[in-house]
ZADO-1210 file (C-alpha; in nm, 4 decimals, padded with zeros to 6 digits):
<atoms>
<atom x="-06.3376" y="01.8849" z="-03.3310" code="MET" pos="1"/>
<atom x="-06.3161" y="01.7121" z="-03.6690" code="THR" pos="2"/>
<atom x="-06.3999" y="01.8933" z="-03.9892" code="ALA" pos="3"/>
<atom x="-06.7299" y="01.7981" z="-04.1545" code="PRO" pos="4"/>
<atom x="-06.7076" y="01.5301" z="-04.4223" code="PHE" pos="5"/>
<atom x="-06.7826" y="01.6553" z="-04.7742" code="SER" pos="6"/>
<atom x="-06.8452" y="01.5177" z="-05.1216" code="LEU" pos="7"/>
<atom x="-06.4965" y="01.6389" z="-05.2116" code="ASP" pos="8"/>
<atom x="-06.3617" y="01.4229" z="-04.9285" code="ASP" pos="9"/>
<atom x="-06.5529" y="01.1244" z="-05.0655" code="LEU" pos="10"/>
<atom x="-06.4245" y="01.1881" z="-05.4180" code="ILE" pos="11"/>
<atom x="-06.0656" y="01.1999" z="-05.2889" code="LYS" pos="12"/>
<atom x="-06.1238" y="00.8798" z="-05.0929" code="LEU" pos="13"/>
<atom x="-06.2591" y="00.7055" z="-05.4039" code="ILE" pos="14"/>
<atom x="-05.9558" y="00.8248" z="-05.6035" code="GLU" pos="15"/>
<atom x="-05.7224" y="00.6903" z="-05.3334" code="THR" pos="16"/>
<atom x="-05.9050" y="00.3607" z="-05.2980" code="ARG" pos="17"/>
<atom x="-05.8983" y="00.3151" z="-05.6752" code="ALA" pos="18"/>
<atom x="-05.5227" y="00.2700" z="-05.6370" code="LEU" pos="19"/>
<atom x="-05.5442" y="00.0366" z="-05.3357" code="SER" pos="20"/>
<atom x="-05.4863" y="-00.3395" z="-05.3535" code="PRO" pos="21"/>
<atom x="-05.7989" y="-00.5145" z="-05.4761" code="VAL" pos="22"/>
<atom x="-05.8191" y="-00.7355" z="-05.1660" code="ASP" pos="23"/>
<atom x="-05.8402" y="-00.4240" z="-04.9449" code="ARG" pos="24"/>
<atom x="-06.0736" y="-00.1973" z="-05.1390" code="SER" pos="25"/>
<atom x="-06.4363" y="-00.2426" z="-05.2404" code="TYR" pos="26"/>
<atom x="-06.3981" y="00.0647" z="-05.4605" code="THR" pos="27"/>
<atom x="-06.1077" y="-00.0959" z="-05.6467" code="ARG" pos="28"/>
<atom x="-06.3087" y="-00.4179" z="-05.6866" code="THR" pos="29"/>
<atom x="-06.5940" y="-00.2229" z="-05.8452" code="LEU" pos="30"/>
<atom x="-06.3655" y="-00.0268" z="-06.0759" code="LEU" pos="31"/>
<atom x="-06.1855" y="-00.3448" z="-06.1849" code="ASP" pos="32"/>
<atom x="-06.5219" y="-00.5072" z="-06.2628" code="ALA" pos="33"/>
<atom x="-06.5971" y="-00.2253" z="-06.5070" code="GLY" pos="34"/>
<atom x="-06.8703" y="00.0202" z="-06.5855" code="THR" pos="35"/>
<atom x="-07.1480" y="-00.2367" z="-06.6488" code="PRO" pos="36"/>
<atom x="-07.1025" y="-00.3826" z="-06.2986" code="ARG" pos="37"/>
<atom x="-07.0843" y="-00.0391" z="-06.1371" code="ILE" pos="38"/>
<atom x="-07.3959" y="00.0733" z="-06.3264" code="ALA" pos="39"/>
<atom x="-07.5817" y="-00.2390" z="-06.2140" code="LYS" pos="40"/>
<atom x="-07.4844" y="-00.1753" z="-05.8523" code="LYS" pos="41"/>
<atom x="-07.5890" y="00.1897" z="-05.8850" code="PHE" pos="42"/>
<atom x="-07.9262" y="00.0745" z="-06.0185" code="GLY" pos="43"/>
<atom x="-07.9721" y="-00.1705" z="-05.7329" code="GLU" pos="44"/>
<atom x="-07.8942" y="00.0972" z="-05.4770" code="GLU" pos="45"/>
<atom x="-08.1303" y="00.3415" z="-05.6504" code="SER" pos="46"/>
<atom x="-08.4156" y="00.0914" z="-05.6283" code="VAL" pos="47"/>
<atom x="-08.3377" y="00.0353" z="-05.2605" code="GLU" pos="48"/>
<atom x="-08.3573" y="00.4123" z="-05.2073" code="LEU" pos="49"/>
<atom x="-08.6964" y="00.4254" z="-05.3783" code="VAL" pos="50"/>
<atom x="-08.8239" y="00.1426" z="-05.1566" code="ILE" pos="51"/>
<atom x="-08.6904" y="00.3190" z="-04.8465" code="ALA" pos="52"/>
<atom x="-08.8551" y="00.6455" z="-04.9546" code="ALA" pos="53"/>
<atom x="-09.1897" y="00.4740" z="-04.9998" code="VAL" pos="54"/>
<atom x="-09.1478" y="00.3200" z="-04.6542" code="GLY" pos="55"/>
<atom x="-09.0817" y="00.6648" z="-04.5112" code="GLY" pos="56"/>
<atom x="-08.8186" y="00.5611" z="-04.2575" code="LYS" pos="57"/>
<atom x="-08.5689" y="00.8454" z="-04.2492" code="LYS" pos="58"/>
<atom x="-08.2727" y="00.6386" z="-04.1262" code="ALA" pos="59"/>
<atom x="-08.3175" y="00.3923" z="-04.4137" code="GLU" pos="60"/>
<atom x="-08.3556" y="00.6764" z="-04.6640" code="ILE" pos="61"/>
<atom x="-08.0343" y="00.8370" z="-04.5390" code="VAL" pos="62"/>
<atom x="-07.8421" y="00.5075" z="-04.5558" code="ALA" pos="63"/>
<atom x="-07.9665" y="00.4213" z="-04.9050" code="GLU" pos="64"/>
<atom x="-07.9086" y="00.7764" z="-05.0317" code="ALA" pos="65"/>
<atom x="-07.5487" y="00.7494" z="-04.9091" code="ALA" pos="66"/>
<atom x="-07.5115" y="00.4231" z="-05.1053" code="ASP" pos="67"/>
<atom x="-07.6553" y="00.5881" z="-05.4180" code="VAL" pos="68"/>
<atom x="-07.4212" y="00.8877" z="-05.3930" code="ILE" pos="69"/>
<atom x="-07.1175" y="00.6659" z="-05.3351" code="TYR" pos="70"/>
<atom x="-07.1977" y="00.4390" z="-05.6305" code="HIS" pos="71"/>
<atom x="-07.2743" y="00.7406" z="-05.8519" code="LEU" pos="72"/>
<atom x="-06.9328" y="00.8866" z="-05.7733" code="LEU" pos="73"/>
<atom x="-06.7646" y="00.5519" z="-05.8473" code="VAL" pos="74"/>
<atom x="-06.9552" y="00.5358" z="-06.1769" code="LEU" pos="75"/>
<atom x="-06.8366" y="00.8857" z="-06.2655" code="LEU" pos="76"/>
<atom x="-06.4784" y="00.7914" z="-06.1682" code="GLN" pos="77"/>
<atom x="-06.4952" y="00.4896" z="-06.3994" code="ALA" pos="78"/>
<atom x="-06.6067" y="00.7148" z="-06.6848" code="GLY" pos="79"/>
<atom x="-06.3396" y="00.9767" z="-06.6224" code="GLY" pos="80"/>
<atom x="-06.6067" y="01.2312" z="-06.5301" code="ILE" pos="81"/>
<atom x="-06.5622" y="01.4661" z="-06.2364" code="HIS" pos="82"/>
<atom x="-06.8554" y="01.5760" z="-06.0235" code="LEU" pos="83"/>
<atom x="-06.7768" y="01.9370" z="-06.1184" code="ASP" pos="84"/>
<atom x="-06.8831" y="01.8547" z="-06.4760" code="GLN" pos="85"/>
<atom x="-07.2207" y="01.7336" z="-06.3484" code="VAL" pos="86"/>
<atom x="-07.2589" y="02.0431" z="-06.1299" code="VAL" pos="87"/>
<atom x="-07.1808" y="02.2656" z="-06.4309" code="GLN" pos="88"/>
<atom x="-07.4529" y="02.0878" z="-06.6297" code="GLU" pos="89"/>
<atom x="-07.6985" y="02.1418" z="-06.3453" code="LEU" pos="90"/>
<atom x="-07.6037" y="02.5094" z="-06.3432" code="GLY" pos="91"/>
<atom x="-07.6612" y="02.5321" z="-06.7174" code="ARG" pos="92"/>
<atom x="-08.0042" y="02.3777" z="-06.6761" code="ARG" pos="93"/>
<atom x="-08.1083" y="02.6288" z="-06.4130" code="THR" pos="94"/>
<atom x="-08.0943" y="02.9069" z="-06.6720" code="GLN" pos="95"/>
<atom x="-08.4537" y="02.8152" z="-06.7581" code="GLN" pos="96"/>
<atom x="-08.7360" y="02.6355" z="-06.5842" code="SER" pos="97"/>
<atom x="-08.7550" y="02.2574" z="-06.6008" code="GLY" pos="98"/>
<atom x="-09.0742" y="02.2823" z="-06.8054" code="LEU" pos="99"/>
<atom x="-08.9074" y="02.5165" z="-07.0566" code="GLU" pos="100"/>
<atom x="-08.6050" y="02.2877" z="-07.0794" code="GLU" pos="101"/>
<atom x="-08.8219" y="01.9808" z="-07.1466" code="LYS" pos="102"/>
<atom x="-09.0256" y="02.1702" z="-07.4091" code="ALA" pos="103"/>
<atom x="-08.7029" y="02.2648" z="-07.5919" code="SER" pos="104"/>
<atom x="-08.5988" y="01.9022" z="-07.6402" code="ARG" pos="105"/>
<atom x="-08.6635" y="01.7369" z="-07.9749" code="PRO" pos="106"/>
<atom x="-08.9651" y="01.5028" z="-07.9748" code="PRO" pos="107"/>
<atom x="-08.8931" y="01.1396" z="-07.8869" code="SER" pos="108"/>
<atom x="-08.9161" y="00.8896" z="-08.1669" code="ALA" pos="109"/>
</atoms>
């Protein structure tokens, strides 16, 4: 039986593919194109997830959510940010309710 695939596995795969030849790695192609291109692709995939969610078809939601997570991790890789940093921020935010956290922010201009 194979071990379950994890986000850590995906992160390691992205790190490995970042070093692969560009003609053999979509990840490398994205990273070489730079953060603006990766961010655009992340945005496109996010919109596709929203459309799938509105449509309510679970298989489409799962597929689009996988695309969003993958592109998010590539975007973080491009910025030199590890997922653990994001998880730590989420942990920090859970110290108070979302409503309390929003109320503590300075007013928008």
